[in-house]
ROTOR-281743 format. One record per residue (C-alpha): residue number from 1; residue in one letter; x, y, z. Coordinates in steps of 0.2 Angstrom, whole numbers, always signed. Each point is the difference from the previous one (the first is absolute). Example, Ala and Ser with C-alpha at 12.3 -4.5 7.8 and 13.67 -1.06 7.14 Angstrom:
<atoms>
{atom 1, "A", {+62, -22, +39}}
{atom 2, "S", {+6, +17, -3}}
</atoms>
This chain:
<atoms>
{atom 1, "M", {+424, +528, +486}}
{atom 2, "R", {-12, -13, -6}}
{atom 3, "G", {+4, -19, +0}}
{atom 4, "L", {-9, -16, -4}}
{atom 5, "I", {+2, -16, +9}}
{atom 6, "C", {-5, -16, -9}}
{atom 7, "D", {-1, -16, +8}}
{atom 8, "D", {-13, -14, +0}}
{atom 9, "H", {+3, -4, +19}}
{atom 10, "P", {-10, +13, +10}}
{atom 11, "L", {+12, -3, +15}}
{atom 12, "M", {+15, +3, -10}}
{atom 13, "R", {-7, +15, -9}}
{atom 14, "E", {-7, +8, +16}}
{atom 15, "A", {+16, -3, +9}}
{atom 16, "L", {+11, +9, -14}}
{atom 17, "A", {-13, +14, +0}}
{atom 18, "A", {+1, +2, +19}}
{atom 19, "A", {+19, +0, +0}}
{atom 20, "M", {+1, +13, -14}}
{atom 21, "R", {-13, +11, +8}}
{atom 22, "D", {+9, -1, +17}}
{atom 23, "R", {+16, +5, -8}}
{atom 24, "W", {-6, +13, -12}}
{atom 25, "P", {-17, +7, +7}}
{atom 26, "D", {-2, +12, -15}}
{atom 27, "L", {+0, -15, -12}}
{atom 28, "D", {-17, -3, -9}}
{atom 29, "L", {-2, -18, -3}}
{atom 30, "A", {-12, -10, -11}}
{atom 31, "E", {-2, -19, +1}}
{atom 32, "A", {-4, -14, -12}}
{atom 33, "G", {-2, -19, +2}}
{atom 34, "D", {+1, -5, -18}}
{atom 35, "Y", {+7, +6, -17}}
{atom 36, "P", {-17, +7, -7}}
{atom 37, "A", {-2, +10, +16}}
{atom 38, "A", {+18, +6, +0}}
{atom 39, "W", {-2, +5, -18}}
{atom 40, "A", {-16, +10, +4}}
{atom 41, "A", {+9, +8, +15}}
{atom 42, "A", {+15, +4, -11}}
{atom 43, "E", {-11, +12, -11}}
{atom 44, "A", {+2, +12, +15}}
{atom 45, "K", {+18, +2, -5}}
{atom 46, "P", {+9, -5, +16}}
{atom 47, "D", {+18, +5, +2}}
{atom 48, "F", {+5, -18, +4}}
{atom 49, "C", {-8, -18, +0}}
{atom 50, "L", {+6, -13, +12}}
{atom 51, "V", {-6, -16, -8}}
{atom 52, "D", {-1, -19, +4}}
{atom 53, "L", {+3, -10, -15}}
{atom 54, "G", {-11, -15, +4}}
{atom 55, "M", {-17, +9, +0}}
{atom 56, "P", {-16, -6, -9}}
{atom 57, "G", {-6, +7, -16}}
{atom 58, "A", {+17, -1, -11}}
{atom 59, "G", {+17, -7, +0}}
{atom 60, "P", {+14, +10, +7}}
{atom 61, "I", {+7, +7, -16}}
{atom 62, "E", {-18, +4, -7}}
{atom 63, "G", {-4, +8, +17}}
{atom 64, "L", {+15, +11, +1}}
{atom 65, "A", {-3, +5, -18}}
{atom 66, "G", {-18, +5, +4}}
{atom 67, "L", {+6, +11, +14}}
{atom 68, "Q", {+14, +8, -11}}
{atom 69, "A", {-13, +4, -13}}
{atom 70, "R", {-12, +9, +12}}
{atom 71, "A", {+13, +8, +11}}
{atom 72, "P", {+16, +3, -11}}
{atom 73, "D", {+8, +12, +11}}
{atom 74, "A", {-2, -11, +16}}
{atom 75, "V", {+15, -9, +8}}
{atom 76, "L", {-3, -18, +0}}
{atom 77, "L", {+6, -10, +15}}
{atom 78, "V", {-3, -19, +1}}
{atom 79, "I", {-2, -10, +16}}
{atom 80, "T", {-2, -18, -3}}
{atom 81, "G", {+2, -18, +7}}
{atom 82, "I", {+4, -6, -17}}
{atom 83, "T", {+18, -7, -1}}
{atom 84, "D", {-1, -7, -18}}
{atom 85, "A", {+16, +8, -8}}
{atom 86, "D", {-8, +1, -18}}
{atom 87, "V", {-15, +9, +7}}
{atom 88, "L", {+10, +12, +10}}
{atom 89, "D", {+12, +3, -15}}
{atom 90, "A", {-16, +4, -11}}
{atom 91, "V", {-6, +12, +14}}
{atom 92, "R", {+17, +9, +0}}
{atom 93, "R", {-1, +3, -19}}
{atom 94, "C", {-17, +8, +3}}
{atom 95, "G", {+9, +15, +7}}
{atom 96, "V", {-5, -1, +18}}
{atom 97, "A", {+10, +11, +12}}
{atom 98, "G", {+1, -13, +14}}
{atom 99, "L", {-3, -19, +3}}
{atom 100, "F", {-2, -5, +18}}
{atom 101, "S", {-3, -16, +9}}
{atom 102, "K", {-15, -2, +11}}
{atom 103, "N", {+12, -9, +12}}
{atom 104, "A", {+9, +17, +3}}
{atom 105, "E", {-1, +8, +17}}
{atom 106, "A", {-12, +14, +1}}
{atom 107, "D", {+13, +14, +4}}
{atom 108, "L", {+12, -6, -14}}
{atom 109, "L", {-15, +0, -12}}
{atom 110, "L", {-5, +17, +4}}
{atom 111, "E", {+17, +7, -1}}
{atom 112, "A", {+2, -8, -17}}
{atom 113, "I", {-16, +7, -6}}
{atom 114, "R", {+5, +17, +7}}
{atom 115, "A", {+17, -1, -9}}
{atom 116, "R", {-9, -1, -17}}
{atom 117, "L", {-13, +14, +3}}
{atom 118, "P", {+9, +17, +3}}
{atom 119, "A", {-17, +8, +3}}
{atom 120, "L", {-1, -11, +16}}
{atom 121, "Q", {+17, +6, +5}}
{atom 122, "A", {-5, +18, -2}}
{atom 123, "M", {-16, -3, +10}}
{atom 124, "E", {+11, -6, +14}}
{atom 125, "A", {+12, +14, -1}}
{atom 126, "S", {-14, +13, +1}}
{atom 127, "R", {-6, -8, +16}}
{atom 128, "L", {+17, +2, +9}}
{atom 129, "P", {+1, +15, +11}}
{atom 130, "R", {+13, +13, -4}}
{atom 131, "R", {+10, -2, +15}}
{atom 132, "Q", {+1, -19, -3}}
{atom 133, "Q", {+5, +4, -19}}
{atom 134, "E", {+14, +10, +7}}
{atom 135, "V", {+6, -13, +12}}
{atom 136, "L", {-1, -13, -14}}
{atom 137, "A", {+11, +10, -11}}
{atom 138, "L", {+13, +3, +13}}
{atom 139, "L", {+0, -19, +4}}
{atom 140, "A", {+3, -3, -18}}
{atom 141, "E", {+16, +11, +2}}
{atom 142, "G", {+6, -12, +14}}
{atom 143, "R", {-2, +12, +14}}
{atom 144, "T", {-2, -5, +18}}
{atom 145, "N", {-15, +5, +11}}
{atom 146, "K", {+11, +13, +8}}
{atom 147, "E", {+5, +7, -16}}
{atom 148, "I", {-18, +0, -7}}
{atom 149, "G", {-6, +9, +17}}
{atom 150, "L", {+14, +13, -2}}
{atom 151, "K", {-5, +3, -18}}
{atom 152, "L", {-18, +1, +3}}
{atom 153, "G", {+0, +9, +17}}
{atom 154, "I", {-8, -15, +9}}
{atom 155, "S", {+6, -12, +13}}
{atom 156, "P", {+8, -17, -4}}
{atom 157, "A", {-15, -8, +10}}
{atom 158, "T", {-12, +9, -12}}
{atom 159, "V", {+10, -6, -15}}
{atom 160, "K", {-1, -18, +7}}
{atom 161, "I", {-19, +1, +1}}
{atom 162, "H", {+0, +6, -18}}
{atom 163, "V", {+11, -14, -6}}
{atom 164, "A", {-10, -13, +9}}
{atom 165, "R", {-16, +7, -9}}
{atom 166, "L", {+9, +0, -17}}
{atom 167, "T", {+6, -17, +3}}
{atom 168, "A", {-17, -7, +4}}
{atom 169, "W", {-9, +10, -14}}
{atom 170, "L", {+12, -7, -13}}
{atom 171, "G", {-1, -18, +7}}
{atom 172, "A", {+19, +0, +3}}
{atom 173, "V", {+9, -9, +14}}
{atom 174, "N", {+13, +14, +3}}
{atom 175, "R", {+6, +17, -6}}
{atom 176, "T", {+11, -7, -13}}
{atom 177, "D", {-15, -10, -7}}
{atom 178, "A", {-11, +15, +1}}
{atom 179, "V", {+11, +10, -11}}
{atom 180, "A", {+2, -14, -12}}
{atom 181, "R", {-19, -2, -1}}
{atom 182, "A", {-2, +19, -2}}
{atom 183, "Q", {+12, +0, -14}}
{atom 184, "R", {-7, -15, -9}}
{atom 185, "G", {-17, +8, +1}}
{atom 186, "R", {+7, +17, -6}}
{atom 187, "I", {-6, +9, +16}}
{atom 188, "I", {+17, +8, +2}}
</atoms>
């Protein structure tokens, strides 16, 4: 999967790219710091564009239109510090798939991006070992560690280790949250 991160602040752009590469190592990301560079990079037909509205080279609506013209199949996701309701309404009418605040916590932002990009969800599911997929499916049925262990022929202690790994991998706080996140992400 290929993505394009567009932000005129190098620190923000690089932090977003690093966070996304950390979570999805197979993701191919290009970066741009202004609209003309973003338009040029969009010629490579990325699967998604994560765009800051307030970049040099064009206004927000013109900038988004330029991206859509060059990468019509790309999912457009906007991340911005702009709070002007009229501008944000105009951006929504451009057909963006998501509009996120730069004030969002990193984990919540990545989760929101992931929710709008099924290919990222598929990348995650393909990285999950078979045994953990089995444990996750049984967790979703509401089974206890003991029941999962009996079903899979492993000890409850081993199940507990798998549950802990799944919880961490999904960024969840407990097993119920892990199942909810997996279901939202269509991993199960």
